[in-house]
C-alpha positions as CSV (number, residue, x, y, z in Angstrom):
1,M,94.4,-9.2,32.2
2,A,96.2,-6.0,33.2
3,Y,93.8,-5.2,36.0
4,L,94.3,-8.6,37.5
5,R,98.1,-7.9,37.6
6,R,97.3,-4.7,39.5
7,V,95.3,-6.7,42.1
8,A,98.0,-9.3,42.4
9,H,100.7,-6.7,43.1
10,G,98.5,-4.3,45.1
11,T,97.7,-0.7,44.3
12,M,101.4,0.1,43.8
13,L,103.2,-1.5,40.9
14,S,106.9,-2.2,40.9
15,M,109.0,-0.2,38.5
16,K,109.3,-3.3,36.3
17,D,105.6,-3.7,36.1
18,Q,105.1,0.1,35.5
19,R,107.4,0.1,32.6
20,A,105.8,-3.0,31.1
21,E,102.3,-1.5,31.5
22,E,103.2,1.8,30.0
23,F,104.9,0.1,27.1
24,A,101.7,-2.0,26.6
25,R,99.3,0.9,26.8
26,C,101.1,2.9,24.2
27,A,102.0,0.0,22.0
28,V,98.4,-1.2,21.7
29,V,97.3,2.3,20.7
30,L,100.0,2.4,18.0
31,A,99.2,-1.2,16.8
32,A,95.5,-0.3,16.5
33,E,96.4,2.7,14.3
34,L,98.7,0.5,12.2
35,R,95.9,-2.0,11.6
36,E,93.5,0.8,10.7
37,T,96.0,2.3,8.2
38,R,96.5,-1.1,6.6
39,G,92.8,-1.6,6.4
40,E,92.2,1.8,4.7
41,S,94.9,1.1,2.2
42,A,93.4,-2.3,1.3
43,A,90.0,-0.7,0.9
44,A,91.3,2.0,-1.4
45,A,93.2,-0.5,-3.5
46,D,90.0,-2.6,-3.8
47,L,88.2,0.3,-5.3
48,E,90.9,0.7,-8.0
49,E,91.2,-3.0,-8.7
50,Q,87.8,-4.6,-8.2
51,A,88.8,-7.7,-10.2
52,D,91.7,-8.7,-7.9
53,P,91.8,-6.9,-4.5
54,F,95.2,-8.6,-3.8
55,A,96.8,-7.2,-6.9
56,A,97.5,-3.8,-5.4
57,P,100.9,-3.3,-3.7
58,A,100.8,-3.9,0.1
59,L,101.9,-1.3,2.5
60,T,105.7,-1.2,3.1
61,G,107.7,-0.2,6.1
62,E,108.5,3.1,4.3
63,D,104.8,4.2,4.2
64,P,103.8,7.1,6.6
65,F,102.4,5.9,9.8
66,A,98.9,7.3,10.7
67,P,99.6,10.9,9.6
68,S,96.3,12.1,11.0
69,M,96.9,10.7,14.5
70,A,97.6,13.4,17.0
71,G,100.5,12.8,19.4
72,R,101.8,9.7,17.7
73,E,105.4,10.7,18.1
74,G,105.0,11.2,21.8
75,I,103.3,7.9,22.2
76,F,106.0,6.2,20.2
77,D,108.7,7.8,22.4
78,Q,106.9,6.8,25.6
79,A,106.5,3.2,24.5
80,L,110.1,2.9,23.3
81,S,111.6,4.5,26.4
82,N,109.7,2.3,28.8
83,G,110.2,-0.8,26.7
84,L,114.0,-0.3,26.4
85,A,114.3,0.6,30.0
86,A,112.5,-2.6,31.0
87,I,114.8,-4.7,28.8
88,V,118.1,-3.2,29.9
89,A,117.1,-3.3,33.6
90,S,116.2,-7.0,33.1
91,E,119.4,-7.9,31.2
92,W,121.9,-5.6,32.8
93,P,120.5,-4.3,36.1
94,G,121.5,-0.8,36.9
95,K,122.7,0.0,33.4
96,E,119.4,1.7,32.6
97,S,120.3,4.7,34.7
98,D,123.1,7.2,34.9
99,R,125.3,7.9,38.0
100,R,122.5,10.2,39.3
101,G,119.9,7.5,39.1
102,R,118.1,9.1,36.1
103,V,116.9,6.7,33.5
104,L,118.7,7.0,30.2
105,S,117.1,8.3,27.1
106,A,115.9,5.8,24.4
107,S,119.0,6.5,22.3
108,A,121.3,5.9,25.2
109,L,119.5,2.7,26.1
110,L,120.0,1.5,22.5
111,Q,123.7,2.2,22.9
112,V,123.8,0.2,26.1
113,I,122.3,-2.8,24.3
114,E,124.8,-2.5,21.5
115,K,127.6,-2.3,24.0
116,Y,126.8,-5.7,25.5
117,L,125.4,-7.3,22.3
118,P,126.9,-5.9,19.1
119,A,124.5,-5.5,16.3
120,T,124.7,-7.4,13.0
121,D,123.3,-5.3,10.1
122,G,121.7,-3.0,12.7
123,I,119.9,-5.9,14.4
124,V,120.5,-7.2,18.0
125,L,119.1,-10.5,19.0
126,V,118.7,-10.7,22.8
127,P,118.8,-14.4,23.8
128,D,116.3,-15.7,26.3
129,Q,118.0,-18.1,28.7
130,H,114.6,-19.6,29.7
131,P,112.4,-19.5,26.6
132,M,108.7,-20.0,27.2
133,P,106.3,-21.8,24.8
134,E,104.2,-19.8,22.6
135,I,100.8,-18.9,24.2
136,P,97.7,-18.8,21.9
137,Q,96.4,-15.2,21.8
138,G,92.8,-15.9,20.8
139,D,91.1,-13.0,19.1
140,T,93.9,-10.5,19.8
141,D,95.2,-8.3,17.1
142,P,97.2,-10.3,14.4
143,L,100.1,-7.9,15.1
144,F,100.5,-9.8,18.4
145,Q,100.1,-13.3,16.9
146,A,103.8,-13.7,16.0
147,P,105.7,-16.1,18.3
148,R,106.8,-14.2,21.4
149,L,108.8,-15.1,24.5
150,S,110.8,-17.6,22.3
151,S,114.5,-18.0,21.8
152,H,115.4,-14.3,21.4
153,T,114.0,-10.8,21.1
154,R,114.7,-8.9,17.9
155,I,115.8,-5.3,18.5
156,D,116.2,-3.4,15.3
157,V,118.5,-0.7,16.6
158,R,119.0,1.1,13.3
159,T,115.2,1.4,12.7
160,L,114.4,2.4,16.2
161,Q,117.1,5.0,16.3
162,N,115.8,6.3,13.0
163,G,112.3,6.4,14.5
164,I,113.6,8.5,17.4
165,E,115.1,11.0,15.0
166,A,111.9,11.0,12.9
167,S,109.8,11.9,15.9
168,Q,111.9,14.7,17.4
169,A,110.8,17.5,15.1
170,A,107.1,17.2,16.0
171,R,107.8,16.5,19.7
172,H,109.9,19.6,20.1
173,G,108.0,22.0,17.9
174,R,110.4,22.0,15.0
175,G,108.2,20.6,12.3
176,V,106.2,17.6,11.3
177,G,107.0,14.1,12.4
178,G,108.1,11.4,10.0
179,L,107.2,8.1,11.7
180,Q,106.8,5.2,9.3
181,H,105.3,1.7,9.6
182,R,108.7,0.1,10.0
183,H,109.3,2.1,13.2
184,I,106.1,0.9,14.8
185,E,106.8,-2.7,13.7
186,A,110.2,-2.5,15.2
187,L,108.7,-1.2,18.4
188,L,106.1,-3.9,18.7
189,A,108.9,-6.6,18.3
190,L,110.2,-5.5,21.7
191,D,107.2,-7.2,23.3
192,G,108.9,-10.6,22.8
193,H,111.2,-9.9,25.7
194,R,110.4,-11.6,29.0
195,S,110.4,-8.3,30.8
196,L,107.4,-7.2,28.6
197,G,105.1,-9.7,26.8
198,V,102.0,-7.8,28.0
199,T,100.5,-6.3,24.8
200,G,98.1,-9.1,24.3
201,E,96.6,-8.7,27.8
202,E,96.4,-4.9,27.4
203,Q,94.5,-5.3,24.1
204,Q,92.1,-7.7,25.8
205,D,91.5,-5.1,28.4
206,R,90.7,-2.5,25.7
207,I,88.4,-4.9,23.9
208,Q,86.5,-5.6,27.2
209,Q,86.3,-1.9,28.0
210,T,84.9,-1.1,24.6
211,A,82.3,-3.9,24.9
212,Q,81.2,-2.6,28.2
213,A,80.9,1.0,26.9
214,Q,78.9,-0.2,23.9
215,D,76.6,-2.3,26.0
216,T,75.9,0.5,28.4
217,A,75.1,2.9,25.5
218,S,72.8,0.2,24.0
219,Q,70.9,-0.2,27.3
220,K,70.5,3.5,27.6
221,R,69.1,3.9,24.1
222,A,66.7,0.9,24.7
223,A,65.4,2.4,27.9
224,E,64.8,5.7,26.2
225,Y,62.9,4.0,23.4
226,L,60.9,1.9,25.9
227,E,59.9,5.1,27.7
228,R,58.7,6.7,24.4
229,I,56.4,3.8,23.3
230,G,55.1,3.2,26.8
231,E,54.5,0.1,28.9
232,D,51.2,-0.8,27.3
233,E,52.6,-0.7,23.8
234,A,55.7,-2.7,24.9
235,T,53.4,-5.4,26.3
236,R,51.3,-5.5,23.2
237,R,54.4,-6.0,21.1
238,A,55.7,-8.6,23.4
239,E,52.5,-10.6,23.1
240,N,52.7,-10.6,19.3
241,V,56.4,-11.4,18.9
242,T,57.5,-14.1,16.6
243,N,61.0,-15.5,17.0
244,P,62.9,-15.1,13.7
245,N,65.7,-17.4,14.9
246,A,63.7,-20.2,16.4
247,Y,65.3,-23.6,16.6
248,H,64.3,-26.2,14.0
249,P,66.2,-29.5,13.7
250,K,66.2,-29.3,9.9
251,H,65.7,-25.8,8.8
252,N,67.5,-23.9,11.6
253,P,69.6,-26.3,13.8
254,G,71.6,-23.3,15.1
255,G,68.5,-21.4,16.4
256,H,67.6,-20.5,19.9
257,D,64.6,-19.8,22.1
258,L,63.7,-16.3,23.0
259,D,65.5,-15.0,26.1
260,T,64.5,-12.5,28.7
261,C,65.6,-8.9,27.8
262,P,67.5,-7.3,30.7
263,V,66.1,-3.8,29.7
264,C,62.3,-4.3,29.2
265,G,62.0,-7.6,31.1
266,H,60.0,-9.3,28.3
267,E,60.8,-12.7,26.9
268,T,61.6,-11.1,23.6
269,F,65.4,-11.2,23.2
270,C,66.2,-12.8,19.9
271,V,69.4,-14.9,20.5
272,E,71.7,-15.0,17.5
273,G,74.4,-17.0,19.3
274,L,76.1,-17.7,22.6
275,D,79.3,-16.3,24.0
276,P,82.2,-18.2,22.6
277,I,84.0,-19.1,25.8
278,F,81.3,-20.3,28.3
279,G,78.3,-20.7,26.0
280,R,76.0,-19.2,28.6
281,V,75.0,-15.7,27.6
282,G,73.3,-14.9,24.3
283,H,74.0,-12.1,22.0
284,G,71.4,-10.6,19.7
285,Q,68.6,-8.0,19.9
286,C,65.4,-7.5,21.8
287,L,62.4,-7.4,19.4
288,V,60.5,-4.9,21.7
289,C,62.9,-2.3,23.0
290,T,65.7,-2.9,20.4
291,Y,68.4,-3.5,23.1
292,T,71.4,-5.1,21.3
293,R,74.0,-7.2,23.0
294,T,77.2,-7.8,21.0
295,P,79.3,-11.0,21.2
296,G,81.9,-9.0,23.1
297,A,79.3,-7.9,25.7
298,A,78.0,-11.4,26.0
299,E,81.4,-12.8,26.6
300,D,82.0,-10.1,29.3
301,E,78.7,-10.9,31.0
302,A,79.5,-14.6,30.9
303,F,82.9,-14.0,32.5
304,T,81.2,-12.0,35.3
305,E,78.7,-14.8,35.9
306,H,81.5,-17.3,36.0
307,L,83.3,-15.2,38.7
308,R,80.0,-15.0,40.7
309,S,79.5,-18.7,40.5
310,M,83.1,-19.2,41.8
311,D,82.3,-16.9,44.8
312,D,79.1,-18.9,45.6
313,E,81.1,-22.1,45.8
């Protein structure tokens, strides 16, 4: 994960790592919006064509990208500038800067790439001298499931340059931006280069942070509810609880015993399943205080317990 990289390198990241991290932070934000836009389009199409939800035309690269997202042009430019600078610095060290040591603009970096590797139909394929095998991405966004760190990195120079031009008006107060899906997809393709390849880790960090925030909010709501009903009422309810997901070898082989709730302390936590990695921590809901632990929060808790057990050893 990204935070483990920071620990490994100390509090100060190298310029290479800074560029990769900035690219990842921005790219994951844009990828999430791209996924949401696709989902909204599919939902709208489904309402129009209930008989066949796949009959409606899919989004194309020419469709507007997240028109309601504030600052999308700036995020795109930041991701592209850092991604291209990382690639050029890795392939042709020193060529990412001018004579004064200032990093070139995204447009100029694209020109550097084309100088050393001429484009064919607007596409540059940067070969990887030491290709790495594809690494399974687990539950990461499907946008990052394509084979990466393979034999080459695809740089769609023409589309990326067009994306720069499309974002300039909004970035400099001259009008509305015109980013399209194809610009974002071309940007995400840069992650295949060995100097980057970090969007999957960044997304996992965001998933973990979201799970932690949701769990904290759920515990707070449960504690407030527990205070309202009072200790006596909570105890009464706990004594009369019936497990709706009790194990039965025939009728409910996937059931679980009640677990202790971390908020109210009663053995009333209805376990719906265990975390998918370690199989130690249950997710579900307390039948007394209503605290809800999501699968993501269960996985995060299991990982924390795993680290503690390693420290004890």
